[in-house]
Biotite code that builds the C-alpha atoms (Angstrom):
import biotite.structure as struc

atoms = struc.array([
    struc.Atom([0.000, 0.000, 0.000], chain_id="A", res_id=1, res_name="MET", atom_name="CA", element="C"),
    struc.Atom([2.839, 2.377, 0.874], chain_id="A", res_id=2, res_name="GLN", atom_name="CA", element="C"),
    struc.Atom([4.430, 1.804, -2.557], chain_id="A", res_id=3, res_name="ARG", atom_name="CA", element="C"),
    struc.Atom([1.126, 2.594, -4.249], chain_id="A", res_id=4, res_name="ALA", atom_name="CA", element="C"),
    struc.Atom([0.828, 5.837, -2.307], chain_id="A", res_id=5, res_name="LEU", atom_name="CA", element="C"),
    struc.Atom([4.367, 6.834, -3.225], chain_id="A", res_id=6, res_name="SER", atom_name="CA", element="C"),
    struc.Atom([3.479, 6.255, -6.888], chain_id="A", res_id=7, res_name="LEU", atom_name="CA", element="C"),
    struc.Atom([0.515, 8.592, -6.488], chain_id="A", res_id=8, res_name="ALA", atom_name="CA", element="C"),
    struc.Atom([2.868, 11.393, -5.430], chain_id="A", res_id=9, res_name="ASP", atom_name="CA", element="C"),
    struc.Atom([5.112, 10.598, -8.397], chain_id="A", res_id=10, res_name="PHE", atom_name="CA", element="C"),
    struc.Atom([2.259, 10.731, -10.918], chain_id="A", res_id=11, res_name="PHE", atom_name="CA", element="C"),
    struc.Atom([0.772, 13.853, -9.341], chain_id="A", res_id=12, res_name="LEU", atom_name="CA", element="C"),
    struc.Atom([4.121, 15.633, -9.739], chain_id="A", res_id=13, res_name="ALA", atom_name="CA", element="C"),
    struc.Atom([4.280, 14.592, -13.400], chain_id="A", res_id=14, res_name="HIS", atom_name="CA", element="C"),
    struc.Atom([0.700, 15.700, -13.964], chain_id="A", res_id=15, res_name="TYR", atom_name="CA", element="C"),
    struc.Atom([1.500, 19.123, -12.530], chain_id="A", res_id=16, res_name="ARG", atom_name="CA", element="C"),
    struc.Atom([4.618, 19.345, -14.680], chain_id="A", res_id=17, res_name="ALA", atom_name="CA", element="C"),
    struc.Atom([2.568, 18.437, -17.744], chain_id="A", res_id=18, res_name="PHE", atom_name="CA", element="C"),
    struc.Atom([-0.018, 21.099, -16.998], chain_id="A", res_id=19, res_name="LEU", atom_name="CA", element="C"),
    struc.Atom([2.766, 23.613, -16.450], chain_id="A", res_id=20, res_name="PHE", atom_name="CA", element="C"),
    struc.Atom([4.456, 22.790, -19.766], chain_id="A", res_id=21, res_name="ASP", atom_name="CA", element="C"),
    struc.Atom([1.334, 22.142, -21.827], chain_id="A", res_id=22, res_name="ALA", atom_name="CA", element="C"),
    struc.Atom([0.284, 25.792, -22.061], chain_id="A", res_id=23, res_name="ARG", atom_name="CA", element="C"),
    struc.Atom([-3.314, 24.709, -21.903], chain_id="A", res_id=24, res_name="VAL", atom_name="CA", element="C"),
    struc.Atom([-4.434, 28.026, -20.499], chain_id="A", res_id=25, res_name="ASP", atom_name="CA", element="C"),
    struc.Atom([-3.363, 31.620, -20.038], chain_id="A", res_id=26, res_name="GLN", atom_name="CA", element="C"),
    struc.Atom([-2.030, 30.948, -16.521], chain_id="A", res_id=27, res_name="VAL", atom_name="CA", element="C"),
    struc.Atom([0.352, 28.233, -17.769], chain_id="A", res_id=28, res_name="SER", atom_name="CA", element="C"),
    struc.Atom([1.508, 30.418, -20.632], chain_id="A", res_id=29, res_name="THR", atom_name="CA", element="C"),
    struc.Atom([2.251, 33.328, -18.294], chain_id="A", res_id=30, res_name="LEU", atom_name="CA", element="C"),
    struc.Atom([3.945, 30.986, -15.801], chain_id="A", res_id=31, res_name="ALA", atom_name="CA", element="C"),
    struc.Atom([6.295, 29.767, -18.535], chain_id="A", res_id=32, res_name="LEU", atom_name="CA", element="C"),
    struc.Atom([6.983, 33.369, -19.512], chain_id="A", res_id=33, res_name="ARG", atom_name="CA", element="C"),
    struc.Atom([7.685, 34.162, -15.848], chain_id="A", res_id=34, res_name="ALA", atom_name="CA", element="C"),
    struc.Atom([10.112, 31.237, -15.521], chain_id="A", res_id=35, res_name="ALA", atom_name="CA", element="C"),
    struc.Atom([11.946, 32.387, -18.655], chain_id="A", res_id=36, res_name="ALA", atom_name="CA", element="C"),
    struc.Atom([12.103, 35.927, -17.253], chain_id="A", res_id=37, res_name="TRP", atom_name="CA", element="C"),
    struc.Atom([13.573, 34.653, -13.948], chain_id="A", res_id=38, res_name="MET", atom_name="CA", element="C"),
    struc.Atom([16.243, 32.687, -15.821], chain_id="A", res_id=39, res_name="ARG", atom_name="CA", element="C"),
    struc.Atom([17.085, 35.528, -18.195], chain_id="A", res_id=40, res_name="LYS", atom_name="CA", element="C"),
    struc.Atom([17.435, 38.061, -15.383], chain_id="A", res_id=41, res_name="GLU", atom_name="CA", element="C"),
    struc.Atom([19.089, 35.507, -13.039], chain_id="A", res_id=42, res_name="ARG", atom_name="CA", element="C"),
    struc.Atom([16.791, 36.605, -10.215], chain_id="A", res_id=43, res_name="LEU", atom_name="CA", element="C"),
    struc.Atom([17.255, 35.434, -6.645], chain_id="A", res_id=44, res_name="ALA", atom_name="CA", element="C"),
    struc.Atom([14.171, 37.355, -5.516], chain_id="A", res_id=45, res_name="THR", atom_name="CA", element="C"),
    struc.Atom([11.530, 39.499, -7.134], chain_id="A", res_id=46, res_name="PHE", atom_name="CA", element="C"),
    struc.Atom([8.521, 41.606, -6.238], chain_id="A", res_id=47, res_name="LYS", atom_name="CA", element="C"),
    struc.Atom([5.022, 40.778, -7.372], chain_id="A", res_id=48, res_name="ARG", atom_name="CA", element="C"),
    struc.Atom([4.905, 44.128, -9.174], chain_id="A", res_id=49, res_name="SER", atom_name="CA", element="C"),
    struc.Atom([8.083, 43.256, -11.110], chain_id="A", res_id=50, res_name="GLU", atom_name="CA", element="C"),
    struc.Atom([6.537, 39.984, -12.252], chain_id="A", res_id=51, res_name="LEU", atom_name="CA", element="C"),
    struc.Atom([3.419, 41.833, -13.319], chain_id="A", res_id=52, res_name="HIS", atom_name="CA", element="C"),
    struc.Atom([5.450, 44.281, -15.420], chain_id="A", res_id=53, res_name="MET", atom_name="CA", element="C"),
    struc.Atom([7.531, 41.494, -16.948], chain_id="A", res_id=54, res_name="ALA", atom_name="CA", element="C"),
    struc.Atom([4.751, 39.160, -18.046], chain_id="A", res_id=55, res_name="VAL", atom_name="CA", element="C"),
    struc.Atom([1.407, 40.949, -18.037], chain_id="A", res_id=56, res_name="ALA", atom_name="CA", element="C"),
    struc.Atom([1.899, 44.670, -18.488], chain_id="A", res_id=57, res_name="LYS", atom_name="CA", element="C"),
    struc.Atom([-1.120, 46.366, -20.016], chain_id="A", res_id=58, res_name="ASN", atom_name="CA", element="C"),
    struc.Atom([-3.122, 43.225, -19.334], chain_id="A", res_id=59, res_name="GLY", atom_name="CA", element="C"),
    struc.Atom([-6.373, 44.974, -18.611], chain_id="A", res_id=60, res_name="GLY", atom_name="CA", element="C"),
    struc.Atom([-9.132, 43.921, -16.237], chain_id="A", res_id=61, res_name="ALA", atom_name="CA", element="C"),
    struc.Atom([-8.537, 40.739, -14.266], chain_id="A", res_id=62, res_name="GLY", atom_name="CA", element="C"),
    struc.Atom([-4.758, 40.854, -14.605], chain_id="A", res_id=63, res_name="THR", atom_name="CA", element="C"),
    struc.Atom([-4.128, 41.072, -10.840], chain_id="A", res_id=64, res_name="ALA", atom_name="CA", element="C"),
    struc.Atom([-6.126, 37.877, -10.262], chain_id="A", res_id=65, res_name="GLU", atom_name="CA", element="C"),
    struc.Atom([-4.314, 36.219, -13.155], chain_id="A", res_id=66, res_name="LEU", atom_name="CA", element="C"),
    struc.Atom([-0.917, 37.105, -11.658], chain_id="A", res_id=67, res_name="ILE", atom_name="CA", element="C"),
    struc.Atom([-2.065, 35.634, -8.341], chain_id="A", res_id=68, res_name="GLU", atom_name="CA", element="C"),
    struc.Atom([-2.882, 32.357, -10.106], chain_id="A", res_id=69, res_name="ARG", atom_name="CA", element="C"),
    struc.Atom([0.509, 32.409, -11.876], chain_id="A", res_id=70, res_name="VAL", atom_name="CA", element="C"),
    struc.Atom([2.265, 32.852, -8.518], chain_id="A", res_id=71, res_name="LEU", atom_name="CA", element="C"),
    struc.Atom([0.284, 29.947, -7.022], chain_id="A", res_id=72, res_name="LYS", atom_name="CA", element="C"),
    struc.Atom([1.211, 27.728, -9.976], chain_id="A", res_id=73, res_name="LEU", atom_name="CA", element="C"),
    struc.Atom([4.903, 28.637, -9.707], chain_id="A", res_id=74, res_name="LEU", atom_name="CA", element="C"),
    struc.Atom([4.787, 27.932, -5.969], chain_id="A", res_id=75, res_name="GLU", atom_name="CA", element="C"),
    struc.Atom([3.053, 24.614, -6.631], chain_id="A", res_id=76, res_name="GLY", atom_name="CA", element="C"),
    struc.Atom([5.871, 23.408, -8.892], chain_id="A", res_id=77, res_name="VAL", atom_name="CA", element="C"),
    struc.Atom([8.533, 24.705, -6.457], chain_id="A", res_id=78, res_name="ASN", atom_name="CA", element="C"),
    struc.Atom([9.883, 27.392, -8.763], chain_id="A", res_id=79, res_name="HIS", atom_name="CA", element="C"),
    struc.Atom([9.322, 30.093, -6.150], chain_id="A", res_id=80, res_name="ILE", atom_name="CA", element="C"),
    struc.Atom([8.341, 30.591, -2.536], chain_id="A", res_id=81, res_name="ARG", atom_name="CA", element="C"),
    struc.Atom([7.104, 33.606, -0.633], chain_id="A", res_id=82, res_name="ARG", atom_name="CA", element="C"),
    struc.Atom([10.061, 35.377, 0.991], chain_id="A", res_id=83, res_name="ALA", atom_name="CA", element="C"),
    struc.Atom([10.103, 36.146, 4.679], chain_id="A", res_id=84, res_name="ALA", atom_name="CA", element="C"),
    struc.Atom([8.831, 39.667, 5.308], chain_id="A", res_id=85, res_name="PRO", atom_name="CA", element="C"),
    struc.Atom([11.520, 42.231, 6.036], chain_id="A", res_id=86, res_name="ALA", atom_name="CA", element="C"),
    struc.Atom([11.227, 43.951, 9.392], chain_id="A", res_id=87, res_name="PRO", atom_name="CA", element="C"),
    struc.Atom([10.301, 47.581, 9.246], chain_id="A", res_id=88, res_name="GLY", atom_name="CA", element="C"),
    struc.Atom([7.502, 50.047, 9.080], chain_id="A", res_id=89, res_name="ARG", atom_name="CA", element="C"),
    struc.Atom([4.777, 50.377, 6.561], chain_id="A", res_id=90, res_name="GLY", atom_name="CA", element="C"),
    struc.Atom([3.514, 48.040, 3.936], chain_id="A", res_id=91, res_name="ARG", atom_name="CA", element="C"),
    struc.Atom([6.117, 45.583, 2.720], chain_id="A", res_id=92, res_name="THR", atom_name="CA", element="C"),
    struc.Atom([6.070, 44.467, -0.914], chain_id="A", res_id=93, res_name="PRO", atom_name="CA", element="C"),
    struc.Atom([5.152, 40.897, -1.818], chain_id="A", res_id=94, res_name="ASP", atom_name="CA", element="C"),
    struc.Atom([8.592, 39.323, -2.252], chain_id="A", res_id=95, res_name="LEU", atom_name="CA", element="C"),
    struc.Atom([9.313, 35.898, -3.682], chain_id="A", res_id=96, res_name="TYR", atom_name="CA", element="C"),
    struc.Atom([12.485, 33.779, -3.607], chain_id="A", res_id=97, res_name="ASP", atom_name="CA", element="C"),
    struc.Atom([13.444, 31.932, -6.775], chain_id="A", res_id=98, res_name="VAL", atom_name="CA", element="C"),
    struc.Atom([14.517, 28.301, -6.523], chain_id="A", res_id=99, res_name="ASN", atom_name="CA", element="C"),
    struc.Atom([18.185, 28.230, -7.654], chain_id="A", res_id=100, res_name="PRO", atom_name="CA", element="C"),
    struc.Atom([17.458, 25.109, -9.721], chain_id="A", res_id=101, res_name="LYS", atom_name="CA", element="C"),
    struc.Atom([15.193, 27.225, -11.936], chain_id="A", res_id=102, res_name="VAL", atom_name="CA", element="C"),
    struc.Atom([18.247, 29.320, -12.766], chain_id="A", res_id=103, res_name="LEU", atom_name="CA", element="C"),
    struc.Atom([20.339, 26.248, -13.527], chain_id="A", res_id=104, res_name="GLY", atom_name="CA", element="C"),
    struc.Atom([22.318, 26.446, -10.289], chain_id="A", res_id=105, res_name="ILE", atom_name="CA", element="C"),
    struc.Atom([22.428, 22.764, -9.354], chain_id="A", res_id=106, res_name="HIS", atom_name="CA", element="C"),
    struc.Atom([24.688, 23.084, -6.306], chain_id="A", res_id=107, res_name="ASP", atom_name="CA", element="C"),
    struc.Atom([21.858, 24.654, -4.318], chain_id="A", res_id=108, res_name="ALA", atom_name="CA", element="C"),
    struc.Atom([20.856, 22.889, -1.145], chain_id="A", res_id=109, res_name="GLU", atom_name="CA", element="C"),
])
């Protein structure tokens, strides 16, 4: 039974990867564009607003919700994670850390 459950995790990961690469919807397409942008710029971190400008500028109504879905997809495939908030006053920007493996840095722990 344990082996069968471990296979479920394996197939679920492949299914998510397929959906990410298949470009079956606008979210997947923008997520691929975002991953390419992170690699090109060699980003360790980025702000939500920077992602928005890079992949969906002039997107019109509904773009903010679309970017939120892109961020959730990228988090789901372990490309990014929400960065710890910096101490300080005022509103802090939404920061995200980029997985070094996305950038091709394979020595990352």
